[in-house]
C-alpha positions as CSV (number, residue, x, y, z in Angstrom):
1,M,76.4,-120.0,-76.7
2,A,74.2,-122.7,-75.6
3,R,74.2,-126.5,-75.6
4,T,71.7,-128.4,-77.6
5,R,69.2,-131.1,-77.4
6,A,68.4,-133.7,-80.2
7,R,64.9,-132.4,-80.6
8,G,64.0,-129.7,-82.6
9,A,63.1,-126.1,-81.5
10,G,59.4,-126.3,-82.8
11,G,57.6,-125.2,-85.7
12,A,55.9,-122.2,-83.9
13,L,59.3,-120.3,-84.1
14,G,60.2,-121.5,-87.5
15,W,62.9,-123.2,-86.3
16,E,62.4,-127.0,-87.7
17,H,66.0,-126.8,-88.8
18,L,67.6,-126.0,-85.6
19,A,67.9,-127.8,-82.3
20,A,66.4,-126.5,-79.0
21,P,68.8,-124.5,-77.2
22,D,69.6,-126.4,-73.7
23,L,70.0,-123.3,-71.3
24,R,70.4,-125.3,-67.7
25,G,72.5,-123.7,-65.4
26,R,71.9,-120.3,-67.1
27,T,69.9,-117.1,-65.6
28,V,68.3,-114.5,-68.0
29,V,66.8,-111.2,-66.8
30,V,63.8,-110.2,-69.1
31,T,61.8,-107.0,-69.2
32,G,58.4,-106.7,-70.4
33,A,57.7,-110.5,-69.3
34,S,54.1,-109.8,-68.3
35,D,52.4,-109.9,-71.6
36,G,53.0,-110.3,-75.4
37,I,56.4,-111.0,-76.8
38,G,58.4,-110.9,-73.5
39,R,55.9,-113.4,-72.0
40,E,56.4,-115.8,-75.0
41,V,60.3,-115.2,-74.7
42,A,60.2,-116.1,-71.0
43,L,57.9,-119.1,-71.7
44,H,60.5,-120.5,-74.2
45,L,63.4,-119.9,-71.8
46,A,61.5,-121.4,-69.0
47,R,61.0,-124.7,-71.1
48,W,64.7,-124.7,-72.4
49,G,65.7,-124.7,-68.9
50,A,66.7,-121.2,-67.8
51,R,66.4,-119.6,-64.6
52,L,64.4,-116.4,-64.9
53,V,64.5,-112.9,-63.0
54,L,61.4,-110.8,-64.5
55,P,61.5,-106.9,-63.8
56,V,57.8,-106.1,-63.8
57,R,55.4,-103.1,-63.7
58,N,52.3,-105.2,-62.7
59,R,53.0,-107.4,-60.0
60,A,49.6,-108.8,-60.0
61,K,49.6,-109.8,-63.7
62,A,53.2,-111.0,-63.4
63,E,52.5,-113.4,-60.4
64,V,49.9,-115.2,-63.0
65,V,52.5,-115.2,-65.6
66,R,55.1,-116.6,-63.1
67,S,52.8,-119.4,-61.9
68,R,52.3,-120.4,-65.6
69,L,56.2,-120.4,-66.1
70,L,56.9,-122.6,-63.0
71,R,54.4,-125.2,-64.4
72,K,56.4,-125.1,-67.8
73,T,59.9,-124.6,-66.6
74,A,62.4,-127.3,-66.7
75,V,63.8,-126.1,-63.5
76,A,62.8,-127.3,-60.2
77,G,62.1,-125.0,-57.4
78,A,60.0,-121.5,-56.7
79,D,63.2,-119.7,-57.2
80,A,63.2,-120.9,-60.8
81,V,61.3,-117.6,-61.8
82,R,61.7,-114.6,-59.7
83,L,60.2,-111.2,-60.0
84,V,61.2,-107.6,-59.4
85,D,59.3,-104.4,-59.1
86,L,60.3,-102.0,-62.1
87,D,58.6,-99.0,-63.8
88,L,60.6,-97.8,-66.8
89,A,58.8,-94.2,-66.5
90,D,60.6,-93.7,-63.0
91,L,64.2,-93.8,-63.1
92,G,64.2,-94.3,-58.9
93,S,62.6,-97.6,-59.8
94,V,65.0,-98.5,-62.2
95,R,67.8,-97.9,-59.8
96,R,66.0,-99.8,-57.1
97,A,65.5,-102.8,-59.8
98,V,69.3,-102.7,-60.5
99,E,70.1,-103.3,-56.6
100,E,67.6,-105.8,-56.2
101,I,68.7,-107.9,-59.2
102,G,72.3,-107.8,-58.0
103,V,71.0,-109.2,-54.8
104,L,68.9,-112.0,-56.4
105,L,71.8,-113.0,-58.5
106,E,73.9,-113.6,-55.5
107,G,77.4,-113.1,-57.2
108,D,76.1,-115.1,-60.3
109,R,75.9,-113.6,-63.9
110,A,72.7,-113.5,-66.4
111,D,72.0,-112.6,-69.8
112,L,69.7,-109.7,-70.2
113,V,66.8,-109.3,-72.7
114,S,65.1,-105.8,-72.7
115,V,61.7,-106.2,-74.3
116,A,59.6,-103.7,-72.2
117,G,58.2,-100.6,-74.3
118,V,55.4,-98.5,-74.6
119,V,53.1,-96.5,-76.8
120,S,50.9,-93.6,-76.2
121,P,48.0,-91.9,-78.2
122,R,49.0,-88.4,-77.0
123,R,52.5,-86.7,-75.5
124,Q,53.1,-87.6,-72.0
125,E,55.9,-87.6,-69.7
126,T,57.7,-89.7,-67.3
127,V,58.2,-89.2,-63.4
128,D,61.4,-87.5,-64.5
129,G,60.0,-85.4,-67.2
130,F,61.4,-87.3,-70.2
131,E,58.7,-87.5,-73.3
132,L,57.2,-91.1,-72.5
133,L,57.8,-92.8,-75.4
134,L,62.0,-91.6,-75.2
135,G,62.1,-92.2,-71.8
136,V,60.7,-95.7,-71.5
137,N,61.8,-97.3,-74.9
138,A,65.5,-96.0,-74.8
139,L,66.6,-93.9,-71.9
140,A,65.2,-96.0,-69.1
141,P,66.6,-99.2,-70.7
142,M,70.0,-97.7,-71.2
143,L,70.2,-96.9,-67.4
144,L,69.1,-100.6,-66.7
145,V,71.3,-102.4,-68.8
146,E,74.4,-100.1,-68.5
147,S,74.3,-100.4,-64.8
148,L,74.1,-104.4,-65.0
149,L,77.0,-104.7,-67.4
150,P,79.2,-106.2,-64.6
151,V,76.9,-109.1,-64.0
152,V,76.4,-110.1,-67.7
153,H,77.2,-113.4,-68.7
154,E,77.3,-113.4,-72.5
155,R,74.7,-111.4,-74.1
156,V,72.6,-108.4,-74.2
157,V,69.5,-108.5,-76.4
158,L,68.0,-105.0,-77.0
159,V,64.2,-105.3,-78.6
160,T,64.0,-102.3,-81.1
161,S,62.0,-101.5,-83.9
162,H,62.5,-101.0,-87.9
163,A,60.7,-97.8,-87.4
164,H,64.0,-96.4,-86.3
165,T,64.4,-96.1,-90.1
166,A,62.3,-92.9,-89.9
167,G,63.7,-91.4,-87.0
168,R,65.4,-88.2,-86.3
169,F,67.3,-87.3,-83.0
170,D,66.8,-83.4,-82.3
171,P,69.4,-82.5,-79.6
172,A,67.9,-79.1,-79.3
173,D,64.5,-80.5,-78.7
174,P,64.6,-84.4,-77.7
175,H,61.4,-84.2,-75.9
176,F,59.2,-82.8,-78.1
177,R,58.6,-79.6,-75.4
178,R,58.6,-77.1,-78.6
179,T,58.3,-79.0,-81.7
180,R,55.2,-80.8,-82.5
181,W,54.6,-84.2,-81.4
182,T,53.1,-87.2,-83.2
183,L,53.0,-90.9,-82.3
184,P,54.9,-91.7,-85.8
185,R,57.6,-89.3,-84.9
186,A,58.1,-89.9,-81.2
187,C,58.0,-93.9,-81.6
188,S,60.6,-93.4,-84.5
189,R,62.7,-91.3,-82.6
190,A,62.8,-93.5,-79.2
191,K,63.8,-96.5,-81.6
192,L,66.6,-94.7,-83.6
193,T,68.0,-93.8,-79.9
194,A,67.9,-97.1,-78.9
195,M,69.5,-98.4,-82.1
196,Q,72.3,-95.7,-81.7
197,W,72.8,-96.7,-78.0
198,G,73.1,-100.4,-79.2
199,L,75.6,-99.5,-81.8
200,D,77.8,-97.7,-79.2
201,L,77.2,-100.2,-76.4
202,G,78.4,-102.8,-78.7
203,A,82.0,-101.3,-79.0
204,R,82.0,-100.9,-75.2
205,M,80.9,-104.5,-74.1
206,P,83.2,-106.3,-71.3
207,P,85.5,-109.1,-73.0
208,G,83.5,-112.2,-73.6
209,T,80.2,-110.5,-73.9
210,Q,78.2,-108.9,-77.0
211,V,75.2,-107.0,-77.5
212,Q,72.3,-108.1,-80.4
213,L,69.7,-105.6,-81.9
214,T,66.4,-107.1,-82.7
215,H,63.4,-106.0,-84.6
216,P,60.2,-108.7,-83.9
217,G,58.1,-107.6,-86.8
218,W,54.7,-106.7,-87.1
219,V,53.2,-108.4,-84.0
220,V,49.7,-108.2,-82.5
221,T,50.3,-107.3,-78.8
222,N,48.7,-104.9,-76.5
223,L,51.0,-102.1,-77.8
224,Q,48.8,-101.7,-80.6
225,N,46.0,-100.5,-78.4
226,A,47.4,-97.0,-78.8
227,S,44.7,-94.8,-80.2
228,G,43.1,-93.9,-76.9
229,D,39.6,-95.1,-78.2
230,A,38.9,-98.7,-77.2
231,R,36.5,-99.2,-80.3
232,L,39.1,-98.5,-82.6
233,D,41.6,-100.4,-80.9
234,R,39.5,-103.5,-81.4
235,L,39.0,-102.6,-85.0
236,V,42.7,-102.3,-85.6
237,T,43.7,-105.4,-83.6
238,T,40.7,-107.4,-85.7
239,A,42.2,-106.3,-89.2
240,S,45.7,-106.7,-88.0
241,R,45.3,-110.2,-87.0
242,P,45.2,-112.0,-90.2
243,L,48.2,-110.2,-91.4
244,A,50.5,-109.8,-88.5
245,M,52.5,-112.3,-86.7
246,T,51.3,-113.7,-83.3
247,A,53.4,-112.8,-80.2
248,T,55.0,-116.5,-80.3
249,E,56.4,-115.6,-84.0
250,G,57.3,-112.2,-82.9
251,A,59.4,-113.8,-80.2
252,A,61.2,-115.9,-82.5
253,A,63.8,-113.0,-83.7
254,V,64.4,-112.2,-79.8
255,L,65.2,-115.9,-78.7
256,F,67.1,-116.3,-82.1
257,S,69.2,-113.3,-81.0
258,L,70.0,-114.6,-77.5
259,T,70.7,-118.0,-78.3
260,Q,72.2,-118.6,-81.7
261,P,75.7,-118.0,-83.2
262,L,75.9,-114.4,-84.6
263,P,78.4,-111.6,-85.4
264,P,78.5,-109.2,-82.1
265,G,76.4,-106.4,-82.8
266,S,74.0,-108.0,-85.3
267,Y,70.6,-106.8,-86.1
268,V,68.1,-109.7,-86.4
269,G,64.5,-109.2,-88.0
270,P,61.9,-111.1,-89.9
271,D,62.9,-112.1,-93.6
272,G,59.9,-111.1,-95.3
273,W,58.5,-107.9,-97.1
274,Q,59.7,-104.6,-95.3
275,H,60.4,-107.0,-92.6
276,L,57.1,-107.1,-91.4
277,R,56.7,-110.6,-90.9
278,G,58.8,-113.9,-91.6
279,R,61.5,-116.1,-90.1
280,P,64.6,-114.3,-88.2
281,T,67.6,-113.3,-90.2
282,L,70.2,-110.5,-90.4
283,I,68.9,-107.4,-91.6
284,R,70.0,-103.8,-92.7
285,R,69.5,-100.7,-90.3
286,S,69.3,-97.2,-91.5
287,A,72.7,-95.3,-91.8
288,A,71.9,-93.0,-88.9
289,A,71.9,-96.2,-86.9
290,L,75.3,-97.2,-88.2
291,N,77.1,-93.5,-87.9
292,A,79.3,-94.3,-84.6
293,E,80.0,-90.5,-84.4
294,Q,76.3,-89.6,-84.2
295,A,75.9,-92.6,-81.7
296,A,78.4,-91.4,-79.6
297,R,76.9,-88.0,-79.3
298,T,73.4,-89.4,-78.5
299,V,74.9,-91.9,-76.1
300,A,76.5,-88.9,-74.3
301,W,73.5,-86.9,-74.1
302,V,71.5,-90.0,-72.8
303,R,74.1,-90.7,-69.9
304,R,73.8,-87.1,-69.0
305,E,70.0,-87.3,-69.1
306,V,69.9,-90.4,-66.7
307,G,72.6,-89.5,-64.6
308,L,75.1,-92.1,-65.5
309,D,77.7,-89.2,-65.9
310,A,78.9,-87.0,-63.0
311,D,77.6,-83.9,-64.5
312,G,74.1,-85.1,-64.0
313,P,71.1,-84.5,-65.9
314,T,70.6,-81.9,-68.5
315,S,67.6,-79.5,-69.2
316,G,66.8,-80.3,-73.0
């Protein structure tokens, strides 16, 4: 995919054996770049010469990140990093973002990196009435990416999680309206849905393009602040910090999936115990995440739910 420079990609990524990608002349759309892994992904892409389009929910926070990226980027000009408003908890916002991204690209093509996600200490719903984790981590990204497929240059990278291995999709009650909601159940369902969508999407990508699935590993980010108790969140973060990876280390798998030669539809994650930490490598996914028939059924439901099919949303 990328030309390479002679110098290494850097020890922070664990890529001492690889040359840094040269992404000059390329445009990458990255969601979730206001913080955590997404911010680190954007920072490395800017250093490697990519132009960036960053769909963001918090504009003020994103402007601070944009200023930092412009200082680090290898591309001249204020248009090297452009912001687009995006709230994944609102499908109307997703559709508006798709239109704005199309205008910004001006007929150009871009790679897509879907990083943004959410956790919650209790069951909540999106603007459209979806269970929050399923809506933000799977349904809205599907609408965004599928709507942007005509402008994909070469790769789509979907950031998901190995939590998908515990997931179960319930077509009778996908949004936990009748069954008991817990954070682990909701998270694993959302991640399995995203993995099945990735499997199905891989078979439908336009010629010359591919999708890659990525598990960043156990990373200390703001997503860990999910208990609803600020004191407990601080304790969890403090206890996790010596064991978990940094956001930079977590970004390695995402960047690897975007820039390195890989079989289409690969699943990349850390090579350590339980894939919690380590260097990027190909890892195994669950049987459900490899079941093409099951994935097709899940994706058909999602397409109806987000309005990608003419029949419109379902009431599940």
